[in-house]
Backbone as CSV, one residue per row, in Angstrom:
resi,resn,N_x,N_y,N_z,CA_x,CA_y,CA_z,C_x,C_y,C_z
1,MET,0.807,-1.402,-0.241,-0.151,0.324,0.031,1.047,1.279,0.213
2,LYS,0.587,2.050,-0.988,1.355,3.215,-0.882,1.215,4.527,0.047
3,ARG,2.258,5.129,0.316,2.261,5.868,1.636,1.769,7.356,0.796
4,LEU,1.146,8.192,1.718,0.948,9.631,1.413,2.597,10.472,1.632
5,THR,2.550,11.473,0.399,3.689,12.270,0.658,3.845,12.993,2.014
6,GLY,5.012,13.515,2.339,4.954,14.219,3.588,4.280,15.247,4.077
7,ALA,4.252,15.811,2.749,3.069,17.078,3.044,1.600,16.769,3.327
8,ALA,1.185,15.496,2.237,-0.076,15.564,2.550,-0.367,14.690,3.858
9,ALA,0.510,13.612,4.245,0.405,13.059,5.328,0.151,13.920,6.734
10,LEU,0.931,15.330,6.690,0.912,16.070,7.381,-0.779,16.779,7.543
11,VAL,-0.874,17.182,6.630,-2.418,17.728,6.601,-3.400,16.520,6.986
12,PHE,-3.315,15.593,6.758,-4.199,14.541,7.352,-3.947,14.294,8.611
13,CYS,-2.830,14.377,9.184,-2.664,14.126,10.597,-3.077,15.203,11.403
14,VAL,-2.988,16.465,10.801,-3.149,17.713,11.649,-4.883,17.653,11.990
15,PHE,-5.728,17.242,10.618,-7.166,17.576,10.491,-7.973,16.199,11.334
16,PHE,-7.384,15.197,11.019,-8.000,14.030,11.079,-7.262,12.889,12.096
17,ALA,-6.150,13.142,12.682,-5.372,12.191,13.395,-5.418,11.057,13.039
18,VAL,-4.986,11.150,11.545,-4.900,10.029,10.939,-3.270,9.521,10.597
19,ALA,-2.598,8.393,11.076,-1.185,7.941,10.948,-0.816,7.867,9.377
20,ALA,0.226,7.447,9.517,0.921,7.494,7.951,0.251,6.784,6.789
21,THR,-0.204,5.678,7.043,-0.959,4.887,5.973,-2.122,5.005,5.984
22,PRO,-2.925,5.438,4.878,-4.507,5.492,4.922,-4.983,4.209,5.034
23,SER,-6.446,4.147,5.295,-7.345,3.153,5.489,-7.638,2.144,4.454
24,TYR,-7.980,3.130,3.381,-8.261,2.554,1.950,-7.213,2.876,0.835
25,GLY,-6.762,1.836,0.108,-5.807,1.910,-0.927,-6.475,1.895,-2.372
26,PHE,-6.428,2.558,-3.335,-6.896,2.484,-4.718,-6.376,1.305,-5.423
27,GLU,-5.284,0.754,-4.930,-4.863,-0.603,-5.713,-5.087,-1.758,-4.755
28,THR,-5.701,-1.882,-3.675,-5.636,-2.891,-2.537,-7.250,-3.849,-2.944
29,PRO,-7.165,-4.795,-2.270,-8.533,-5.654,-2.535,-9.644,-5.104,-1.939
30,VAL,-9.217,-4.463,-0.767,-10.364,-3.916,0.367,-11.317,-2.821,-0.331
31,VAL,-10.778,-2.163,-1.295,-11.690,-1.034,-2.059,-12.637,-1.816,-2.847
32,SER,-14.098,-1.481,-2.737,-14.999,-2.147,-3.416,-14.931,-1.578,-5.034
33,ALA,-15.497,-2.358,-5.768,-15.615,-1.768,-7.564,-16.333,-0.706,-7.279
34,LYS,-17.220,-0.175,-6.583,-17.896,1.130,-6.458,-16.918,2.075,-6.000
35,ASP,-16.335,1.909,-4.969,-15.412,2.821,-4.353,-14.289,3.219,-5.386
36,HIS,-13.664,2.110,-6.013,-12.702,1.920,-6.938,-13.186,3.163,-8.033
37,GLN,-14.294,2.875,-8.648,-14.930,3.512,-9.926,-15.114,5.101,-9.304
38,PHE,-15.337,5.316,-8.058,-15.666,6.613,-7.731,-14.448,7.593,-7.644
39,LEU,-13.282,6.857,-6.964,-11.887,7.297,-6.999,-11.628,7.757,-8.426
40,GLU,-11.604,6.676,-9.284,-10.980,6.942,-10.701,-11.766,7.842,-11.234
41,ASN,-13.383,8.122,-11.237,-14.041,9.238,-11.812,-13.450,10.602,-11.491
42,ILE,-13.369,10.760,-10.221,-12.955,12.072,-9.451,-11.344,12.321,-9.889
43,GLY,-10.722,11.241,-10.107,-9.175,11.432,-10.196,-9.012,11.528,-11.736
44,THR,-9.892,11.134,-12.487,-9.562,11.546,-13.946,-10.139,13.000,-14.366
45,VAL,-11.144,13.452,-13.413,-11.581,15.019,-13.532,-10.450,15.698,-13.247
46,PHE,-9.540,15.599,-12.335,-8.549,16.481,-12.168,-7.343,16.212,-12.476
47,LEU,-7.335,15.320,-13.586,-6.219,14.898,-14.607,-5.783,15.985,-15.133
48,ARG,-6.601,17.082,-15.642,-6.225,18.062,-16.371,-5.344,19.101,-15.533
49,VAL,-5.516,19.103,-14.070,-4.762,19.733,-13.181,-3.444,19.373,-13.300
50,GLY,-3.413,17.956,-13.195,-1.923,17.435,-13.221,-1.222,17.630,-14.409
51,LYS,-1.906,17.768,-15.553,-1.274,17.927,-16.728,-0.838,19.318,-16.885
52,LYS,-1.517,19.993,-16.222,-1.121,21.416,-16.402,0.347,21.977,-15.722
53,PHE,0.736,20.853,-14.799,2.072,21.104,-14.182,3.095,20.030,-14.548
54,GLY,2.643,19.416,-15.713,3.795,18.130,-16.520,3.707,17.078,-15.700
55,CYS,2.594,16.803,-14.772,2.230,15.505,-14.520,0.987,14.754,-15.002
56,ASP,1.244,14.053,-15.895,-0.001,13.929,-16.845,-0.383,12.209,-16.647
57,GLN,0.351,11.578,-15.389,-0.018,10.238,-15.223,-0.892,10.226,-13.823
58,PHE,-2.283,9.803,-13.929,-2.829,9.641,-12.799,-2.296,8.384,-11.636
59,ALA,-1.536,8.512,-10.760,-0.552,7.242,-10.276,-1.431,6.619,-9.206
60,TRP,-2.174,7.439,-8.446,-2.619,7.219,-6.921,-3.743,7.918,-6.568
61,ALA,-4.693,7.176,-5.545,-5.970,7.817,-5.234,-6.398,7.029,-3.663
62,ASN,-7.094,7.816,-2.866,-7.347,7.189,-1.780,-8.171,7.972,-0.925
63,PHE,-9.126,6.990,-0.013,-9.681,7.552,1.040,-9.173,7.744,2.289
64,VAL,-8.965,8.933,2.534,-8.162,9.164,3.810,-8.541,8.900,5.181
65,THR,-9.580,9.132,5.368,-10.682,8.819,6.781,-11.642,7.658,6.380
66,PRO,-11.666,6.833,7.550,-12.823,5.838,7.376,-14.114,6.300,6.895
67,GLU,-14.567,7.810,7.576,-15.653,7.948,7.019,-15.815,8.531,5.286
68,LYS,-14.739,8.499,5.040,-14.703,9.012,3.416,-14.948,10.237,3.162
69,ARG,-14.485,11.187,4.145,-15.066,12.510,3.949,-13.792,13.250,3.559
70,ALA,-12.193,12.760,3.016,-11.504,13.533,2.758,-10.807,12.219,1.705
71,LEU,-10.522,12.959,0.582,-9.964,12.066,-0.578,-8.566,12.714,-0.921
72,ALA,-7.588,11.931,-1.594,-6.452,12.603,-1.904,-5.929,11.506,-3.330
73,PHE,-5.508,12.610,-4.332,-5.081,11.944,-5.484,-3.849,12.483,-5.797
74,GLU,-2.768,11.649,-6.663,-1.593,12.035,-6.973,-1.276,11.982,-8.505
75,TYR,-0.438,12.823,-9.019,-0.227,12.514,-10.258,1.352,12.899,-10.629
76,VAL,2.086,12.108,-11.402,3.220,12.150,-11.822,3.376,12.253,-13.099
77,PRO,4.668,12.801,-13.555,5.044,12.880,-15.199,4.969,11.324,-15.458
78,LYS,4.751,11.260,-16.680,4.569,9.695,-17.353,5.924,9.334,-17.347
79,GLY,5.773,7.918,-16.915,6.861,7.204,-16.668,7.559,7.125,-15.498
80,ASP,7.059,8.035,-14.350,7.727,7.884,-13.100,6.744,7.162,-12.357
81,HIS,7.167,7.010,-10.974,6.538,6.319,-10.277,6.286,6.923,-8.942
82,VAL,4.857,6.863,-8.375,4.602,7.541,-7.128,5.408,7.361,-5.838
83,GLU,6.160,6.047,-5.835,6.699,5.952,-4.568,8.090,6.415,-4.619
84,ASN,8.436,6.912,-5.804,9.843,7.478,-5.649,9.759,8.870,-6.469
85,TRP,9.178,9.823,-6.253,8.785,10.818,-7.026,9.768,11.833,-6.787
86,THR,10.053,12.516,-7.895,10.633,14.026,-8.012,10.022,15.443,-8.159
87,ARG,8.864,14.885,-8.753,7.454,15.753,-9.147,6.140,15.296,-9.010
88,LEU,5.175,16.008,-8.249,4.208,15.437,-7.895,3.139,16.664,-8.000
89,VAL,1.802,16.155,-8.487,0.739,17.173,-8.137,-0.268,16.149,-7.166
90,THR,-0.155,16.822,-6.191,-1.296,16.354,-5.232,-2.939,17.114,-4.951
91,VAL,-3.795,16.496,-5.083,-5.149,16.995,-4.979,-5.980,16.355,-3.737
92,THR,-6.054,17.014,-2.720,-6.707,16.899,-1.650,-8.219,17.592,-1.271
93,LEU,-8.962,16.651,-1.261,-10.859,17.147,-1.331,-11.338,16.850,-0.002
94,PHE,-12.031,17.883,0.812,-12.698,17.557,1.641,-14.086,18.032,1.586
95,THR,-14.951,17.288,2.025,-16.484,17.324,2.094,-16.870,18.522,2.578
96,LEU,-17.925,19.240,1.928,-18.366,20.368,2.857,-19.976,20.033,2.784
97,THR,-20.983,20.953,3.295,-22.266,20.663,3.555,-23.105,21.164,2.556
98,GLY,-22.859,22.278,2.004,-23.695,22.770,1.119,-24.506,24.004,1.455
99,ASP,-24.278,24.181,2.803,-24.643,25.581,3.499,-23.721,26.402,3.596
100,PRO,-23.841,27.586,3.146,-22.895,28.397,2.777,-22.069,29.053,4.163
101,LYS,-23.024,28.932,5.180,-22.483,29.513,6.427,-21.551,28.362,7.431
102,ILE,-22.057,27.268,7.113,-21.346,26.215,7.715,-20.038,25.946,7.126
103,ASP,-20.093,26.107,5.664,-19.239,25.687,4.764,-17.710,26.765,4.920
104,HIS,-18.324,28.039,5.308,-17.239,28.802,5.302,-16.587,28.697,6.726
105,GLU,-17.304,28.316,7.620,-16.704,28.129,9.001,-15.563,26.836,8.828
106,ILE,-16.031,25.861,7.970,-15.153,24.845,7.710,-14.133,24.970,6.852
107,MET,-14.272,26.155,5.921,-13.260,26.202,5.041,-12.157,27.135,6.003
108,ASP,-12.611,28.240,6.605,-11.860,29.100,7.582,-10.820,27.796,8.531
109,LYS,-11.631,27.090,9.176,-10.714,26.025,9.882,-9.443,25.038,9.120
110,LEU,-10.102,24.753,8.055,-9.385,24.036,7.007,-7.867,24.682,6.766
111,GLU,-8.325,26.121,6.361,-7.042,27.174,5.730,-6.399,27.552,7.212
112,GLY,-6.918,27.634,8.172,-6.153,27.713,9.429,-5.348,26.647,9.961
113,GLY,-5.726,25.742,9.627,-4.981,24.280,9.970,-3.950,24.116,9.071
114,LEU,-4.082,24.355,7.786,-2.937,23.964,6.851,-1.978,24.949,7.275
115,LEU,-2.261,26.408,7.437,-1.058,27.442,7.933,-0.356,26.993,9.330
116,GLY,-1.070,26.392,10.160,-0.702,26.052,11.356,0.294,24.806,11.230
117,ALA,-0.188,23.798,10.384,0.418,22.581,10.182,1.677,22.977,9.827
118,TYR,1.943,24.016,8.435,3.003,24.111,7.683,3.860,25.014,8.610
119,LYS,3.396,25.872,9.301,4.354,26.700,10.352,4.899,26.224,11.222
120,SER,4.284,25.124,11.852,4.832,24.466,12.826,5.926,23.285,12.602
121,ARG,5.659,22.566,11.570,6.623,21.530,11.076,7.269,21.338,9.793
122,GLY,7.014,22.633,9.262,7.624,23.076,8.067,8.187,24.588,7.962
123,LYS,8.275,25.365,6.879,8.694,26.235,6.579,8.061,26.979,5.479
124,ILE,7.153,27.956,5.895,6.480,28.615,5.132,7.082,29.837,4.454
125,ILE,7.072,29.786,2.924,7.990,30.741,2.266,7.043,31.896,1.957
126,ALA,5.784,31.620,1.605,4.830,32.741,1.201,3.460,32.315,1.404
127,THR,2.580,33.487,1.802,1.116,33.111,1.936,0.274,34.222,1.115
128,GLU,-0.638,34.020,0.877,-1.724,34.896,0.207,-3.044,34.820,0.320
129,PHE,-3.636,35.405,0.883,-5.163,35.403,1.208,-6.231,35.768,0.033
130,TYR,-7.089,35.106,-0.171,-8.278,35.602,-1.331,-9.382,35.242,-0.697
131,HIS,-10.529,35.919,-1.525,-12.094,35.513,-1.330,-12.596,35.557,-2.722
132,ASN,-13.570,34.590,-2.943,-14.104,34.436,-4.029,-15.390,35.633,-4.039
133,ASN,-15.285,36.234,-5.188,-16.007,37.736,-5.190,-17.838,37.295,-5.449
134,GLN,-18.018,35.939,-5.661,-19.538,35.881,-5.609,-19.995,34.875,-4.182
135,THR,-19.096,34.271,-3.845,-19.554,33.283,-2.438,-19.252,34.043,-1.416
136,ASN,-17.917,34.498,-1.351,-17.083,35.212,-0.203,-16.314,34.013,0.511
137,ASP,-16.370,33.084,-0.387,-15.364,31.983,0.287,-14.159,32.232,0.527
138,PRO,-13.426,31.715,1.554,-12.005,32.022,1.569,-11.176,31.108,0.896
139,ALA,-10.280,31.703,0.473,-8.994,30.828,-0.523,-7.653,31.396,0.003
140,ALA,-6.609,30.424,-0.512,-5.193,30.796,-0.098,-4.396,30.303,-0.833
141,PHE,-3.314,30.845,-1.452,-1.991,30.266,-1.560,-0.831,30.373,-0.665
142,ILE,-0.309,29.020,-0.615,0.705,29.002,0.395,1.906,28.388,-0.095
143,GLU,3.145,28.802,0.112,4.491,28.278,-0.677,5.022,27.701,0.673
144,TYR,5.587,26.319,0.642,6.297,25.821,2.034,7.375,24.861,1.515
145,ASP,8.380,24.656,2.600,8.953,23.412,2.477,8.622,22.769,3.578
146,ILE,9.229,21.485,3.400,8.973,20.307,4.522,9.680,19.140,4.386
147,GLY,10.402,18.631,5.320,11.366,17.490,5.444,12.882,18.244,5.120
148,SER,13.738,17.191,5.235,15.024,17.593,5.335,15.996,16.569,4.371
149,GLY,17.178,17.018,4.149,18.095,16.162,3.193,17.488,15.672,2.042
150,PRO,17.707,14.439,1.501,17.134,13.852,0.266,15.564,14.145,0.175
151,LEU,14.786,13.982,1.288,13.243,14.000,1.350,12.910,15.487,1.433
152,LEU,13.624,16.625,1.367,13.325,18.131,1.445,12.340,18.262,0.440
153,GLU,11.052,18.633,0.589,10.170,18.768,-0.620,9.929,20.550,-0.608
154,HIS,10.075,20.867,-1.679,9.403,22.355,-2.102,8.297,22.204,-2.729
155,ASN,7.239,22.952,-1.932,5.884,22.721,-2.160,4.970,24.414,-2.201
156,ALA,4.222,24.261,-3.200,3.245,25.444,-3.366,1.573,24.742,-3.322
157,GLY,0.832,25.587,-2.736,-0.611,25.066,-3.162,-1.805,26.102,-2.902
158,VAL,-2.867,25.880,-3.622,-3.868,26.845,-3.347,-5.233,26.113,-2.720
159,PHE,-5.578,26.513,-1.771,-6.697,26.164,-0.850,-8.150,26.929,-1.432
160,LEU,-8.926,26.107,-1.845,-10.302,27.209,-2.467,-11.481,25.913,-2.597
161,ARG,-12.458,26.309,-2.957,-13.593,25.498,-2.929,-13.469,24.854,-4.470
162,THR,-13.961,23.602,-4.370,-13.435,22.766,-5.812,-15.206,22.492,-6.275
163,GLY,-16.224,22.533,-5.488,-17.171,22.194,-5.694,-18.579,22.542,-4.936
164,LYS,-19.941,22.230,-5.379,-20.771,22.620,-4.124,-20.513,22.142,-3.007
165,VAL,-20.018,20.940,-2.762,-19.775,20.332,-1.449,-18.620,19.933,-1.307
166,ALA,-17.414,20.354,-1.961,-16.329,20.049,-1.578,-15.427,21.269,-1.585
167,ALA,-14.221,21.409,-0.655,-13.033,22.395,-0.724,-11.920,21.438,-1.157
168,GLY,-10.775,21.951,-1.734,-9.714,21.205,-1.912,-8.250,22.292,-1.967
169,PHE,-7.373,21.345,-1.654,-6.002,21.920,-1.676,-5.022,21.211,-2.744
170,ILE,-4.475,22.240,-3.582,-4.056,21.683,-4.916,-2.864,22.128,-4.663
171,GLN,-1.801,20.950,-4.722,-0.384,21.280,-4.376,0.511,20.911,-5.769
172,VAL,1.507,21.680,-6.252,2.659,21.153,-6.646,3.898,20.890,-5.779
173,GLN,4.535,19.923,-6.115,5.634,19.365,-4.971,6.887,18.884,-5.847
174,SER,8.103,19.214,-5.432,9.403,19.154,-5.724,10.397,18.641,-5.132
175,ARG,10.999,17.612,-5.269,12.172,16.944,-4.661,13.459,17.294,-5.470
176,GLY,14.547,17.838,-5.007,15.831,17.848,-5.929,16.126,19.169,-6.328
177,LYS,15.030,20.096,-6.734,15.069,21.229,-7.298,13.853,22.305,-6.923
178,PRO,14.288,23.350,-6.714,13.087,24.503,-6.688,11.879,24.013,-7.703
179,LEU,10.733,24.842,-7.168,9.508,24.752,-7.969,10.092,25.780,-8.757
180,LYS,9.286,25.846,-10.430,9.426,26.854,-11.251,8.542,28.011,-11.072
181,PRO,8.907,28.960,-11.729,7.963,30.466,-11.370,6.835,30.044,-12.297
182,SER,6.745,29.306,-13.094,5.550,28.923,-13.676,4.155,27.974,-12.922
183,ASP,5.218,27.178,-12.004,4.433,26.665,-11.195,3.406,27.439,-10.078
184,ILE,4.236,28.514,-9.715,3.328,29.371,-8.883,2.393,30.227,-9.449
185,THR,2.644,30.742,-10.745,1.503,31.560,-11.542,0.473,30.597,-11.957
186,GLY,0.782,29.134,-12.117,-0.118,28.105,-12.454,-1.079,27.816,-11.440
187,LEU,-0.610,27.772,-10.442,-1.193,27.539,-9.002,-2.443,28.696,-8.899
188,LYS,-1.969,29.938,-8.773,-2.807,30.947,-8.882,-3.674,30.926,-9.807
189,SER,-3.518,30.632,-11.061,-4.353,30.704,-11.786,-5.768,29.997,-11.850
190,LEU,-5.632,28.824,-11.030,-6.707,27.868,-10.617,-7.681,28.541,-9.872
191,LEU,-7.420,29.784,-9.263,-8.315,30.271,-8.339,-9.817,30.648,-8.667
192,GLY,-9.530,31.194,-10.079,-10.946,31.737,-10.842,-11.387,30.630,-11.439
193,PRO,-10.871,29.848,-12.347,-11.766,28.652,-13.105,-12.121,27.588,-12.301
194,ILE,-11.573,27.166,-11.034,-12.138,26.165,-10.489,-13.040,26.530,-9.398
195,GLY,-12.785,27.755,-8.544,-13.655,28.210,-7.760,-14.953,28.750,-8.428
196,GLY,-15.242,28.891,-9.563,-16.424,29.372,-10.387,-16.551,30.926,-10.271
197,ALA,-15.718,31.492,-9.817,-15.538,33.013,-10.231,-14.283,33.509,-9.705
198,SER,-14.321,34.700,-10.510,-12.916,35.391,-10.321,-12.579,35.263,-8.563
199,THR,-11.197,35.111,-8.174,-10.906,35.195,-6.542,-10.028,36.247,-6.576
200,VAL,-10.156,37.351,-5.749,-9.607,38.237,-5.332,-8.948,38.514,-4.263
201,PRO,-7.667,39.011,-4.132,-7.057,39.372,-2.828,-7.775,39.955,-1.589
202,LYS,-7.665,39.411,-0.759,-8.319,40.220,0.698,-7.360,41.360,0.729
203,PRO,-7.901,42.348,1.542,-7.146,43.587,1.861,-5.872,43.221,2.471
204,THR,-4.613,43.595,2.483,-3.563,43.259,3.293,-3.615,43.196,4.840
205,SER,-4.657,43.735,5.370,-4.685,43.712,6.793,-5.608,42.671,7.271
206,ALA,-6.367,41.934,6.271,-7.173,41.082,6.413,-6.431,39.518,6.988
207,THR,-7.126,39.042,7.805,-6.563,37.673,8.725,-7.477,36.689,8.781
208,PRO,-7.346,35.499,8.090,-8.456,34.214,8.197,-8.713,34.158,9.844
209,ALA,-9.881,33.543,10.110,-10.666,33.773,11.271,-10.012,33.040,12.207
210,ALA,-9.730,31.662,11.478,-8.913,30.425,12.320,-7.784,30.789,12.688
211,HIS,-6.943,31.546,12.563,-5.611,31.998,12.864,-5.300,33.354,13.363
212,LYS,-6.173,34.296,13.652,-6.008,35.594,14.242,-5.364,35.369,15.329
């Protein structure tokens, strides 16, 4: 069974107290045919995001919690392997309720949790906060390093609503070399198309409620 990357495992540990290896594996017999198809369908939808960053092979998918309320998908360059990656796109999805007020609270907590996790266990390089100008959903860009030595990861990601009942953290991750400038601009370009409306910067004085 494949393991989550250091960055993804940290997110899940912080939010859900899940240890390194997930309960459900995309490639293991414990996944029902229905679950396998569900993961494959969603993973194929987000393959276009992987391709945007040169990771055009859908390599791995997983339910992260026993309740199946969080899912992860990983993409690598064609010919590479997810167990020994040097470049990776990870899409993590979190279930929302469909109630705007409750969802804003959930998203604020998720955003604050991401920042707190990478600040305490990694090194945050840059952050930018946004909101969707139609729904007022929070969104964020985070660039950070995590790990050390040969396992040092250079990462950047955007957190945003990805559907009516889902929020997501979309990351580009690199080992052995820094991220490309085009990775950063490409991630930020996702805020409008995936969020459903242009996502604009918050005032510089704004701080998400979860980590004031």
